[in-house]
TORKEMAR-205947 format. One record per atom (N, C-alpha, C): residue number from 1; residue in one letter; y, z, x. Coordinates in steps of 0.02 Angstrom, whole numbers. Each point is the difference from the previous one (the first is absolute). Layout:
<sites>
<site seq="NUM" type="A" py="Y" pz="Z" px="X"/>
...
</sites>
This chain:
<sites>
<site seq="1" type="M" py="4923" pz="3953" px="4871"/>
<site seq="1" type="M" py="3" pz="54" px="51"/>
<site seq="1" type="M" py="-73" pz="2" px="82"/>
<site seq="2" type="A" py="5" pz="27" px="15"/>
<site seq="2" type="A" py="-49" pz="-6" px="61"/>
<site seq="2" type="A" py="-14" pz="59" px="23"/>
<site seq="3" type="K" py="-51" pz="-4" px="0"/>
<site seq="3" type="K" py="-31" pz="72" px="22"/>
<site seq="3" type="K" py="-60" pz="1" px="70"/>
<site seq="4" type="Y" py="47" pz="38" px="52"/>
<site seq="4" type="Y" py="-25" pz="10" px="60"/>
<site seq="4" type="Y" py="-1" pz="55" px="47"/>
<site seq="5" type="E" py="-85" pz="2" px="-1"/>
<site seq="5" type="E" py="-36" pz="48" px="29"/>
<site seq="5" type="E" py="37" pz="-8" px="91"/>
<site seq="6" type="I" py="-17" pz="68" px="6"/>
<site seq="6" type="I" py="24" pz="17" px="66"/>
<site seq="6" type="I" py="-62" pz="21" px="59"/>
<site seq="7" type="E" py="-10" pz="-59" px="34"/>
<site seq="7" type="E" py="-41" pz="24" px="72"/>
<site seq="7" type="E" py="3" pz="82" px="-13"/>
<site seq="8" type="P" py="-61" pz="57" px="11"/>
<site seq="8" type="P" py="0" pz="76" px="36"/>
<site seq="8" type="P" py="47" pz="-14" px="74"/>
<site seq="9" type="F" py="-11" pz="-62" px="70"/>
<site seq="9" type="F" py="9" pz="13" px="25"/>
<site seq="9" type="F" py="96" pz="-14" px="19"/>
<site seq="10" type="D" py="35" pz="-27" px="-60"/>
<site seq="10" type="D" py="39" pz="-26" px="3"/>
<site seq="10" type="D" py="51" pz="57" px="-58"/>
<site seq="11" type="W" py="-34" pz="44" px="-23"/>
<site seq="11" type="W" py="49" pz="63" px="-37"/>
<site seq="11" type="W" py="53" pz="20" px="36"/>
<site seq="12" type="Q" py="-13" pz="24" px="64"/>
<site seq="12" type="Q" py="63" pz="60" px="27"/>
<site seq="12" type="Q" py="63" pz="-74" px="30"/>
<site seq="13" type="Y" py="-29" pz="-44" px="9"/>
<site seq="13" type="Y" py="53" pz="-41" px="22"/>
<site seq="13" type="Y" py="38" pz="-11" px="-77"/>
<site seq="14" type="K" py="-37" pz="-34" px="-41"/>
<site seq="14" type="K" py="51" pz="-27" px="-63"/>
<site seq="14" type="K" py="17" pz="62" px="-27"/>
<site seq="15" type="L" py="-16" pz="63" px="1"/>
<site seq="15" type="L" py="27" pz="33" px="-49"/>
<site seq="15" type="L" py="75" pz="0" px="35"/>
<site seq="16" type="N" py="-33" pz="22" px="81"/>
<site seq="16" type="N" py="72" pz="23" px="53"/>
<site seq="16" type="N" py="56" pz="-61" px="-19"/>
<site seq="17" type="Q" py="-25" pz="-61" px="2"/>
<site seq="17" type="Q" py="47" pz="-44" px="-6"/>
<site seq="17" type="Q" py="43" pz="15" px="-77"/>
<site seq="18" type="L" py="-41" pz="13" px="-49"/>
<site seq="18" type="L" py="64" pz="20" px="-82"/>
<site seq="18" type="L" py="9" pz="49" px="4"/>
<site seq="19" type="S" py="-17" pz="65" px="42"/>
<site seq="19" type="S" py="63" pz="49" px="-2"/>
<site seq="19" type="S" py="45" pz="-11" px="23"/>
<site seq="20" type="I" py="7" pz="-39" px="65"/>
<site seq="20" type="I" py="67" pz="-33" px="10"/>
<site seq="20" type="I" py="33" pz="-43" px="-28"/>
<site seq="21" type="E" py="5" pz="-40" px="-42"/>
<site seq="21" type="E" py="13" pz="-48" px="-51"/>
<site seq="21" type="E" py="40" pz="58" px="-59"/>
<site seq="22" type="L" py="-45" pz="71" px="-3"/>
<site seq="22" type="L" py="5" pz="73" px="-49"/>
<site seq="22" type="L" py="76" pz="25" px="27"/>
<site seq="23" type="K" py="25" pz="-2" px="80"/>
<site seq="23" type="K" py="43" pz="12" px="21"/>
<site seq="23" type="K" py="47" pz="-31" px="-26"/>
<site seq="24" type="K" py="13" pz="-68" px="9"/>
<site seq="24" type="K" py="35" pz="-34" px="-21"/>
<site seq="24" type="K" py="31" pz="-23" px="-103"/>
<site seq="25" type="K" py="-59" pz="23" px="-23"/>
<site seq="25" type="K" py="26" pz="5" px="-63"/>
<site seq="25" type="K" py="-36" pz="59" px="-59"/>
<site seq="26" type="V" py="32" pz="-15" px="-51"/>
<site seq="26" type="V" py="0" pz="56" px="-45"/>
<site seq="26" type="V" py="-50" pz="-36" px="-49"/>
<site seq="27" type="A" py="-54" pz="58" px="-6"/>
<site seq="27" type="A" py="-83" pz="-18" px="-52"/>
<site seq="27" type="A" py="-35" pz="47" px="-49"/>
<site seq="28" type="Y" py="19" pz="-3" px="-56"/>
<site seq="28" type="Y" py="-17" pz="21" px="-43"/>
<site seq="28" type="Y" py="-48" pz="23" px="-26"/>
<site seq="29" type="V" py="-67" pz="26" px="29"/>
<site seq="29" type="V" py="-54" pz="-48" px="-40"/>
<site seq="29" type="V" py="-30" pz="77" px="-74"/>
<site seq="30" type="E" py="-70" pz="-32" px="0"/>
<site seq="30" type="E" py="-9" pz="51" px="-45"/>
<site seq="30" type="E" py="-72" pz="8" px="27"/>
<site seq="31" type="V" py="-30" pz="42" px="-26"/>
<site seq="31" type="V" py="-86" pz="43" px="51"/>
<site seq="31" type="V" py="-32" pz="-12" px="-77"/>
<site seq="32" type="T" py="-40" pz="6" px="10"/>
<site seq="32" type="T" py="-73" pz="5" px="-50"/>
<site seq="32" type="T" py="-69" pz="6" px="40"/>
<site seq="33" type="G" py="-42" pz="41" px="-30"/>
<site seq="33" type="G" py="-64" pz="-9" px="28"/>
<site seq="33" type="G" py="-41" pz="89" px="-2"/>
<site seq="34" type="E" py="-52" pz="-16" px="15"/>
<site seq="34" type="E" py="-34" pz="61" px="-19"/>
<site seq="34" type="E" py="29" pz="58" px="66"/>
<site seq="35" type="N" py="11" pz="-14" px="54"/>
<site seq="35" type="N" py="-19" pz="50" px="58"/>
<site seq="35" type="N" py="94" pz="-22" px="8"/>
<site seq="36" type="F" py="43" pz="-9" px="-50"/>
<site seq="36" type="F" py="47" pz="-10" px="34"/>
<site seq="36" type="F" py="27" pz="102" px="-16"/>
<site seq="37" type="D" py="9" pz="56" px="-6"/>
<site seq="37" type="D" py="54" pz="52" px="-20"/>
<site seq="37" type="D" py="54" pz="-22" px="-90"/>
<site seq="38" type="D" py="-31" pz="54" px="-30"/>
<site seq="38" type="D" py="59" pz="12" px="-63"/>
<site seq="38" type="D" py="42" pz="-39" px="13"/>
<site seq="39" type="E" py="68" pz="57" px="57"/>
<site seq="39" type="E" py="46" pz="2" px="-15"/>
<site seq="39" type="E" py="15" pz="-79" px="23"/>
<site seq="40" type="L" py="-48" pz="-42" px="34"/>
<site seq="40" type="L" py="15" pz="-37" px="10"/>
<site seq="40" type="L" py="-24" pz="-110" px="-32"/>
<site seq="41" type="E" py="-28" pz="39" px="-58"/>
<site seq="41" type="E" py="-28" pz="-90" px="-19"/>
<site seq="41" type="E" py="66" pz="-1" px="-52"/>
<site seq="42" type="N" py="-32" pz="-83" px="-18"/>
<site seq="42" type="N" py="67" pz="-13" px="-60"/>
<site seq="42" type="N" py="57" pz="17" px="-8"/>
<site seq="43" type="C" py="49" pz="30" px="58"/>
<site seq="43" type="C" py="36" pz="-11" px="1"/>
<site seq="43" type="C" py="68" pz="-20" px="74"/>
<site seq="44" type="E" py="64" pz="-28" px="-17"/>
<site seq="44" type="E" py="42" pz="-22" px="41"/>
<site seq="44" type="E" py="-4" pz="17" px="35"/>
<site seq="45" type="M" py="5" pz="7" px="77"/>
<site seq="45" type="M" py="6" pz="38" px="73"/>
<site seq="45" type="M" py="-5" pz="-64" px="36"/>
<site seq="46" type="L" py="73" pz="30" px="61"/>
<site seq="46" type="L" py="23" pz="-56" px="52"/>
<site seq="46" type="L" py="-102" pz="-9" px="58"/>
<site seq="47" type="L" py="14" pz="-35" px="35"/>
<site seq="47" type="L" py="-82" pz="-34" px="48"/>
<site seq="47" type="L" py="31" pz="-2" px="72"/>
<site seq="48" type="M" py="-6" pz="39" px="31"/>
<site seq="48" type="M" py="60" pz="47" px="62"/>
<site seq="48" type="M" py="-62" pz="-55" px="55"/>
<site seq="49" type="K" py="-44" pz="19" px="-19"/>
<site seq="49" type="K" py="-45" pz="6" px="70"/>
<site seq="49" type="K" py="-96" pz="-12" px="-8"/>
<site seq="50" type="I" py="-3" pz="-53" px="13"/>
<site seq="50" type="I" py="-79" pz="-25" px="-23"/>
<site seq="50" type="I" py="-31" pz="-22" px="86"/>
<site seq="51" type="S" py="-54" pz="50" px="5"/>
<site seq="51" type="S" py="-35" pz="-30" px="62"/>
<site seq="51" type="S" py="-98" pz="6" px="-5"/>
<site seq="52" type="Y" py="-12" pz="-28" px="69"/>
<site seq="52" type="Y" py="-77" pz="14" px="1"/>
<site seq="52" type="Y" py="-16" pz="45" px="50"/>
<site seq="53" type="D" py="-38" pz="45" px="19"/>
<site seq="53" type="D" py="-20" pz="43" px="72"/>
<site seq="53" type="D" py="-88" pz="-15" px="36"/>
<site seq="54" type="N" py="-2" pz="-55" px="28"/>
<site seq="54" type="N" py="-56" pz="-35" px="11"/>
<site seq="54" type="N" py="-42" pz="70" px="15"/>
<site seq="55" type="Y" py="42" pz="55" px="44"/>
<site seq="55" type="Y" py="-76" pz="36" px="62"/>
<site seq="55" type="Y" py="5" pz="40" px="-70"/>
<site seq="56" type="S" py="42" pz="44" px="-47"/>
<site seq="56" type="S" py="-48" pz="30" px="-46"/>
<site seq="56" type="S" py="-7" pz="-32" px="-95"/>
<site seq="57" type="D" py="32" pz="-50" px="28"/>
<site seq="57" type="D" py="-58" pz="-48" px="-63"/>
<site seq="57" type="D" py="35" pz="34" px="-95"/>
<site seq="58" type="I" py="65" pz="1" px="19"/>
<site seq="58" type="I" py="45" pz="12" px="-50"/>
<site seq="58" type="I" py="79" pz="-17" px="4"/>
<site seq="59" type="M" py="8" pz="-38" px="-105"/>
<site seq="59" type="M" py="68" pz="-16" px="17"/>
<site seq="59" type="M" py="36" pz="26" px="-33"/>
<site seq="60" type="E" py="34" pz="3" px="19"/>
<site seq="60" type="E" py="89" pz="65" px="-19"/>
<site seq="60" type="E" py="49" pz="-52" px="-38"/>
<site seq="61" type="N" py="22" pz="7" px="-48"/>
<site seq="61" type="N" py="50" pz="-7" px="-39"/>
<site seq="61" type="N" py="46" pz="68" px="-5"/>
<site seq="62" type="M" py="47" pz="-19" px="-12"/>
<site seq="62" type="M" py="56" pz="45" px="27"/>
<site seq="62" type="M" py="57" pz="-27" px="-73"/>
<site seq="63" type="F" py="-16" pz="28" px="-62"/>
<site seq="63" type="F" py="67" pz="-1" px="-46"/>
<site seq="63" type="F" py="59" pz="52" px="-6"/>
<site seq="64" type="D" py="60" pz="-19" px="-12"/>
<site seq="64" type="D" py="32" pz="54" px="7"/>
<site seq="64" type="D" py="-10" pz="48" px="56"/>
<site seq="65" type="Q" py="-30" pz="35" px="5"/>
<site seq="65" type="Q" py="7" pz="76" px="28"/>
<site seq="65" type="Q" py="-69" pz="12" px="4"/>
<site seq="66" type="L" py="-37" pz="-31" px="-39"/>
<site seq="66" type="L" py="-77" pz="28" px="-10"/>
<site seq="66" type="L" py="-37" pz="-33" px="47"/>
<site seq="67" type="N" py="-57" pz="-6" px="3"/>
<site seq="67" type="N" py="-45" pz="-8" px="65"/>
<site seq="67" type="N" py="-73" pz="-20" px="-40"/>
<site seq="68" type="H" py="-35" pz="-44" px="-8"/>
<site seq="68" type="H" py="-75" pz="-27" px="-27"/>
<site seq="68" type="H" py="-39" pz="-26" px="52"/>
<site seq="69" type="L" py="-53" pz="-2" px="-6"/>
<site seq="69" type="L" py="-30" pz="-8" px="73"/>
<site seq="69" type="L" py="-88" pz="-31" px="-18"/>
<site seq="70" type="I" py="12" pz="-21" px="9"/>
<site seq="70" type="I" py="-112" pz="-45" px="-53"/>
<site seq="70" type="I" py="-18" pz="-9" px="63"/>
<site seq="71" type="A" py="-41" pz="45" px="-4"/>
<site seq="71" type="A" py="-52" pz="11" px="42"/>
<site seq="71" type="A" py="-69" pz="-66" px="33"/>
<site seq="72" type="S" py="-15" pz="-39" px="44"/>
<site seq="72" type="S" py="-36" pz="-28" px="-10"/>
<site seq="72" type="S" py="-28" pz="-67" px="-50"/>
<site seq="73" type="P" py="77" pz="-53" px="9"/>
<site seq="73" type="P" py="4" pz="-20" px="-106"/>
<site seq="73" type="P" py="-32" pz="-70" px="55"/>
<site seq="74" type="L" py="-50" pz="-45" px="-69"/>
<site seq="74" type="L" py="-50" pz="-27" px="-1"/>
<site seq="74" type="L" py="33" pz="-87" px="30"/>
<site seq="75" type="S" py="75" pz="5" px="-53"/>
<site seq="75" type="S" py="10" pz="-75" px="-5"/>
<site seq="75" type="S" py="96" pz="-27" px="-10"/>
<site seq="76" type="I" py="38" pz="-6" px="34"/>
<site seq="76" type="I" py="60" pz="-22" px="-32"/>
<site seq="76" type="I" py="24" pz="-51" px="30"/>
<site seq="77" type="C" py="23" pz="-2" px="-80"/>
<site seq="77" type="C" py="26" pz="-72" px="-35"/>
<site seq="77" type="C" py="48" pz="3" px="-22"/>
<site seq="78" type="F" py="71" pz="-66" px="40"/>
<site seq="78" type="F" py="61" pz="-10" px="-12"/>
<site seq="78" type="F" py="-3" pz="-47" px="-82"/>
<site seq="79" type="H" py="32" pz="17" px="-48"/>
<site seq="79" type="H" py="17" pz="-54" px="-67"/>
<site seq="79" type="H" py="66" pz="-34" px="8"/>
<site seq="80" type="Q" py="6" pz="-85" px="28"/>
<site seq="80" type="Q" py="53" pz="-9" px="-1"/>
<site seq="80" type="Q" py="-12" pz="-63" px="-56"/>
<site seq="81" type="Y" py="84" pz="5" px="-24"/>
<site seq="81" type="Y" py="-6" pz="-68" px="-10"/>
<site seq="81" type="Y" py="66" pz="-24" px="30"/>
<site seq="82" type="Q" py="23" pz="-105" px="53"/>
<site seq="82" type="Q" py="19" pz="-2" px="12"/>
<site seq="82" type="Q" py="5" pz="30" px="87"/>
<site seq="83" type="D" py="85" pz="47" px="12"/>
<site seq="83" type="D" py="22" pz="28" px="43"/>
<site seq="83" type="D" py="-15" pz="80" px="-41"/>
<site seq="84" type="T" py="-10" pz="36" px="-59"/>
<site seq="84" type="T" py="15" pz="29" px="-13"/>
<site seq="84" type="T" py="-60" pz="42" px="-19"/>
<site seq="85" type="L" py="9" pz="68" px="35"/>
<site seq="85" type="L" py="-67" pz="56" px="14"/>
<site seq="85" type="L" py="-11" pz="19" px="-81"/>
<site seq="86" type="E" py="-21" pz="2" px="-27"/>
<site seq="86" type="E" py="-30" pz="39" px="-54"/>
<site seq="86" type="E" py="-15" pz="50" px="-15"/>
<site seq="87" type="S" py="-48" pz="13" px="35"/>
<site seq="87" type="S" py="-58" pz="56" px="25"/>
<site seq="87" type="S" py="-33" pz="11" px="41"/>
<site seq="88" type="I" py="-52" pz="50" px="2"/>
<site seq="88" type="I" py="-27" pz="10" px="55"/>
<site seq="88" type="I" py="-41" pz="65" px="-41"/>
<site seq="89" type="E" py="-69" pz="-23" px="9"/>
<site seq="89" type="E" py="-63" pz="30" px="-26"/>
<site seq="89" type="E" py="-51" pz="-8" px="54"/>
<site seq="90" type="I" py="8" pz="106" px="3"/>
<site seq="90" type="I" py="-49" pz="17" px="51"/>
<site seq="90" type="I" py="-97" pz="23" px="-32"/>
<site seq="91" type="F" py="-45" pz="3" px="7"/>
<site seq="91" type="F" py="-42" pz="39" px="-9"/>
<site seq="91" type="F" py="-41" pz="52" px="40"/>
<site seq="92" type="D" py="13" pz="61" px="-11"/>
<site seq="92" type="D" py="-21" pz="41" px="54"/>
<site seq="92" type="D" py="-102" pz="23" px="-4"/>
<site seq="93" type="N" py="11" pz="24" px="43"/>
<site seq="93" type="N" py="-60" pz="7" px="25"/>
<site seq="93" type="N" py="-51" pz="3" px="-46"/>
<site seq="94" type="N" py="29" pz="54" px="-61"/>
<site seq="94" type="N" py="-50" pz="10" px="-68"/>
<site seq="94" type="N" py="10" pz="-40" px="-38"/>
<site seq="95" type="D" py="22" pz="-79" px="18"/>
<site seq="95" type="D" py="-19" pz="-35" px="-49"/>
<site seq="95" type="D" py="100" pz="3" px="-31"/>
<site seq="96" type="N" py="9" pz="56" px="-34"/>
<site seq="96" type="N" py="67" pz="6" px="-56"/>
<site seq="96" type="N" py="71" pz="-67" px="54"/>
<site seq="97" type="K" py="23" pz="-9" px="-65"/>
<site seq="97" type="K" py="38" pz="-73" px="15"/>
<site seq="97" type="K" py="74" pz="47" px="-22"/>
<site seq="98" type="N" py="46" pz="-18" px="48"/>
<site seq="98" type="N" py="61" pz="17" px="4"/>
<site seq="98" type="N" py="61" pz="-69" px="13"/>
<site seq="99" type="T" py="48" pz="23" px="-20"/>
<site seq="99" type="T" py="47" pz="-76" px="-8"/>
<site seq="99" type="T" py="67" pz="11" px="18"/>
<site seq="100" type="I" py="41" pz="-7" px="19"/>
<site seq="100" type="I" py="54" pz="-21" px="18"/>
<site seq="100" type="I" py="46" pz="-62" px="-15"/>
<site seq="101" type="V" py="48" pz="9" px="-84"/>
<site seq="101" type="V" py="17" pz="-36" px="-16"/>
<site seq="101" type="V" py="76" pz="-24" px="24"/>
<site seq="102" type="F" py="21" pz="-55" px="36"/>
<site seq="102" type="F" py="86" pz="0" px="-25"/>
<site seq="102" type="F" py="24" pz="-20" px="-39"/>
<site seq="103" type="I" py="65" pz="49" px="-12"/>
<site seq="103" type="I" py="32" pz="0" px="-69"/>
<site seq="103" type="I" py="58" pz="-56" px="1"/>
<site seq="104" type="E" py="26" pz="-11" px="76"/>
<site seq="104" type="E" py="33" pz="-50" px="-14"/>
<site seq="104" type="E" py="-55" pz="-74" px="53"/>
<site seq="105" type="P" py="47" pz="-50" px="14"/>
<site seq="105" type="P" py="-43" pz="-46" px="30"/>
<site seq="105" type="P" py="21" pz="-13" px="68"/>
<site seq="106" type="F" py="-58" pz="25" px="53"/>
<site seq="106" type="F" py="2" pz="26" px="74"/>
<site seq="106" type="F" py="-27" pz="-46" px="41"/>
<site seq="107" type="L" py="56" pz="-58" px="32"/>
<site seq="107" type="L" py="17" pz="-59" px="25"/>
<site seq="107" type="L" py="-65" pz="25" px="77"/>
<site seq="108" type="V" py="-38" pz="-39" px="55"/>
<site seq="108" type="V" py="-30" pz="30" px="33"/>
<site seq="108" type="V" py="-28" pz="-73" px="21"/>
<site seq="109" type="T" py="-16" pz="-2" px="73"/>
<site seq="109" type="T" py="-47" pz="-44" px="35"/>
<site seq="109" type="T" py="-49" pz="12" px="-48"/>
<site seq="110" type="N" py="-49" pz="-68" px="4"/>
<site seq="110" type="N" py="-69" pz="9" px="-27"/>
<site seq="110" type="N" py="-60" pz="25" px="37"/>
<site seq="111" type="Y" py="-12" pz="41" px="-34"/>
<site seq="111" type="Y" py="-62" pz="37" px="48"/>
<site seq="111" type="Y" py="-98" pz="-32" px="-8"/>
<site seq="112" type="E" py="33" pz="-64" px="-10"/>
<site seq="112" type="E" py="-68" pz="-18" px="2"/>
<site seq="112" type="E" py="-43" pz="4" px="43"/>
</sites>
């Protein structure tokens, strides 16, 4: 498995590209982390959208009908095995680790 830390100047573009791919697929995920609400943590959900806004410095994750915001993320890493996205790891400004794990293989463009 390869781990790719995305540079902050690429966050908006790369997460937007991932959201475009999500519109074409059904991606069920499990989330863990100190920053996720109890209702989101460790349950299977449909990932609808993932984005980053440079101006407000906020990462938005939309699961089913729930929105989760991460203010001022410090790092965003993609864990891939060949062309399959396994998980996304986000560290927030409080150094909390949040992980979105794809339950089924999710074929994507290489985010290297």
